[in-house]
C-alpha positions in Angstrom: 3.1 20.7 -11.8 1.1 18.3 -13.8 3.0 15.1 -13.9 4.2 13.6 -17.0 2.7 10.9 -18.1 4.5 7.9 -20.0 1.4 5.8 -20.2 2.9 2.6 -19.2 0.0 1.3 -17.6 -2.7 2.1 -20.1 -5.1 -0.6 -20.1 -4.6 -1.6 -16.4 -7.2 -1.6 -13.6 -5.8 -1.6 -10.2 -7.5 -1.2 -6.4 -5.7 0.4 -3.8 -6.7 0.7 0.0 -6.5 3.0 2.4 -6.3 5.7 -0.6 -8.0 8.7 0.7 -5.1 10.6 1.4 -1.1 10.4 2.5 0.8 7.6 0.4 -2.2 5.7 -1.0 -3.6 8.6 -2.5 -0.4 9.5 -4.1 -0.2 5.8 -5.2 -3.7 6.3 -6.9 -2.9 9.5 -8.5 0.2 8.1 -10.3 -1.5 5.1 -11.5 -4.2 7.3 -13.0 -1.5 9.6 -14.5 0.3 6.3 -16.2 -3.3 5.4 -17.5 -4.5 2.9 -15.3 -8.2 2.9 -14.0 -8.5 2.8 -10.2 -10.8 1.4 -7.5 -10.0 3.8 -4.6 -10.9 2.7 -1.1 -10.7 4.1 2.4 -12.4 3.5 5.7 -13.8 7.0 5.9 -16.2 7.4 3.2 -16.1 11.0 2.9 -12.4 10.9 2.4 -12.5 8.0 -0.2 -15.4 9.9 -2.5 -13.5 13.3 -2.4 -10.5 11.7 -3.3 -11.9 9.4 -6.2 -13.6 12.6 -7.3 -10.5 14.7 -7.4 -9.1 12.4 -9.7 -12.0 11.8 -11.8 -12.1 15.8 -12.1 -9.0 15.5 -13.9 -10.2 12.9 -16.7 -9.1 10.0 -15.1 -10.9 6.5 -14.6 -11.4 6.5 -10.7 -14.2 5.3 -8.6 -14.6 5.0 -4.7 -15.5 2.3 -2.9 -15.3 2.8 0.9 -15.2 0.4 3.5 -13.3 -1.8 6.1 -11.1 -4.1 4.1 -10.4 -6.4 7.2 -14.2 -7.6 6.2 -14.0 -10.0 3.2 -17.5 -8.5 2.0 -15.5 -5.1 1.2 -12.7 -6.8 -0.5 -15.0 -8.6 -2.4 -17.2 -5.3 -3.5 -14.0 -3.6 -4.7 -13.0 -6.6 -6.8 -16.4 -6.8 -8.2 -16.7 -2.8 -9.0 -13.6 -2.9 -10.7 -14.9 -5.5 -12.9 -18.1 -3.9 -13.3 -16.7 -0.6 -14.4 -13.7 -1.2 -15.9 -13.9 -4.8 -17.3 -11.0 -6.3 -15.5 -8.4 -6.3 -12.4 -4.7 -6.5 -13.0 -3.3 -4.6 -10.0 -3.6 -4.6 -6.1 -1.9 -2.5 -3.9 -2.6 -3.4 0.0 -2.1 0.1 1.6 -4.4 0.0 4.2 -3.3 -0.3 7.8 -3.3 0.9 11.2 -0.7 1.9 14.0 -1.5 1.1 17.5 1.2 2.1 19.7 1.3 0.5 23.2 3.9 -1.0 25.6 4.3 -4.8 25.0 3.3 -5.9 28.7 0.2 -4.0 29.1 -0.9 -4.3 25.5 -4.5 -5.0 24.7 -5.7 -8.1 23.2 -8.2 -6.1 21.4 -5.4 -3.8 19.6 -3.7 -7.0 18.9 -6.4 -8.5 17.3 -7.2 -5.0 15.7 -3.8 -4.5 14.3 -3.7 -8.5 12.6 -7.2 -8.3 11.2 -6.4 -5.2 9.3 -2.8 -5.5 8.3 -2.5 -9.0 7.6 -6.1 -10.1 7.4 -7.1 -7.5 4.9 -3.9 -7.6 3.0 -4.0 -11.8 2.8 -7.8 -11.5 1.7 -7.1 -8.8 -1.0 -4.2 -10.6 -2.6 -6.3 -13.7 -2.6 -9.3 -12.2 -4.1 -7.3 -10.3 -6.6 -5.5 -13.6 -7.5 -8.6 -15.4 -8.2 -9.9 -12.7 -10.5 -6.6 -12.3 -12.4 -6.5 -16.3 -12.7 -9.9 -16.5 -14.2 -8.9 -13.6 -16.4 -5.8 -15.4 -17.9 -4.3 -11.6 -18.0 -1.6 -12.1 -15.2 -1.1 -8.9 -13.0 0.8 -7.4 -9.9 0.0 -7.3 -6.2 1.8 -5.1 -3.8 2.0 -5.2 0.3 2.8 -2.5 2.0 5.2 -3.4 4.8 7.3 -0.9 6.8 10.9 -0.2 8.6 9.6 -1.6 11.4 9.2 -5.0 10.0 12.8 -4.9 9.9 14.2 -3.0 12.8 12.7 -2.5 16.2 10.9 0.2 17.4 9.7 0.9 20.8 5.7 0.4 21.3 5.3 -1.1 18.1 5.6 -4.9 18.7 2.3 -5.8 17.2 2.6 -3.6 14.5 6.1 -4.5 13.6 5.5 -8.1 13.6 2.4 -8.1 11.1 5.1 -5.9 8.8 7.4 -8.2 8.8 4.9 -10.9 8.3 3.6 -9.3 5.0 7.0 -9.5 3.4 6.9 -13.3 4.2 3.5 -13.3 2.6 5.1 -11.7 -0.4 7.5 -14.5 -0.5 5.6 -17.6 -0.1 3.1 -16.1 -3.1 6.0 -16.4 -5.4 5.3 -20.7 -4.8 1.6 -20.1 -5.3 0.9 -17.7 -8.0 4.0 -17.3 -10.3 2.4 -20.0 -12.9 0.0 -17.7 -13.3 2.1 -14.9 -14.4 1.3 -12.7 -11.1 4.3 -11.1 -9.1 4.0 -10.0 -5.8 6.3 -7.6 -3.8 6.4 -5.4 -1.0 7.6 -2.0 0.2 8.9 -0.7 3.4 8.6 2.9 4.0 10.3 4.7 6.8 9.4 8.1 7.7 7.2 9.8 5.6 5.5 13.2 5.4 1.6 12.8 5.2 -1.4 14.7 6.6 -1.0 12.5 9.6 2.8 13.0 10.6 3.0 16.5 9.8 0.6 17.4 12.2 3.2 16.4 14.9 5.6 19.7 15.1 8.7 18.0 15.9 8.3 15.1 13.1 10.4 16.7 10.4 13.0 18.1 12.8 13.1 14.6 14.7 13.4 12.3 11.2 15.7 14.9 9.3 18.0 14.7 11.9 18.4 10.6 12.2 17.8 10.3 8.4 21.4 9.9 6.7 19.7 11.2 3.8 18.8 14.4 5.9 15.1 14.4 5.7 11.9 12.1 5.7 10.7 10.4 2.5 8.1 12.4 0.6 4.3 10.6 -0.5 5.9 10.8 -3.8 9.0 9.0 -3.3 7.0 6.0 -1.6 4.5 5.9 -4.7 7.5 6.1 -7.3 8.6 2.5 -6.0 5.0 1.3 -5.8 4.5 2.2 -9.6 8.2 0.3 -10.5 6.5 -2.8 -8.9 3.2 -2.7 -10.8 4.8 -1.6 -14.4 6.0 -3.5 -17.3 9.6 -2.4 -16.0 9.3 -5.1 -13.2 8.2 -7.8 -14.7 10.7 -10.0 -13.8 10.7 -9.2 -10.0 8.8 -11.2 -7.7 9.0 -11.9 -3.6 11.0 -8.9 -3.1 10.6 -6.3 -0.6 12.3 -2.5 -1.1 13.0 -0.5 1.8 12.4 3.5 1.3 13.9 5.2 4.1 16.9 7.5 3.5 19.1 4.8 5.1 17.4 4.9 8.3 17.5 1.0 9.0 21.5 1.2 8.3 22.0 3.0 11.1 18.2 2.7 12.8 18.8 5.6 15.7 15.9 6.0 17.8 13.5 9.0 17.4 12.7 8.8 21.3 
């Protein structure tokens, strides 16, 4: 069934990172459905191009800028592409991230730096570049960071990942001080277990998370994207520095999946 559009984001221009599939793609899809033009990024060039093409085929304004968002050059390219193709940039959603599991006592330094460079560095630099562009435009806008329930509750073998996700929520709070005078809101969402192309490859995933989630099932990508759209829409214009957990109640009880 085609999504019904209210056109509430008509005239907005967004960058969404890590959007070749899963949550990021659904966010891009919903942004387009609501009238926004979207610059879609993914590390996987083929995935990025195919995702953008699928949205463009529906008549939506969407272009692909593949690349590694932990590199400042990639972020500058995305912002520049948004301005070149659509005249401005008003929304950034820092969805790109990486999960590298590992026992704390043996966790490699290389893995730690990789998780920090992408999850923290990429998000920080995207927010920075977007804010600079929005300020230059004097347009106001929205920045959304992608946290996780692991930034709220301890999760085995995810010390480094959880640390970065908690830090992103602090970044959202801190940027209230830096960016509110420019009419830029900064918020975060923290998904819990979610059915994506990656998680559904695990035959036990749905069963395990349905059993330990109070609402009886994991989230869908639509559940997460719905919250993302709220934070970048006019409906949340007076909300900034906040983090919203979307986990079917899991963090209220926090049973381990192991």
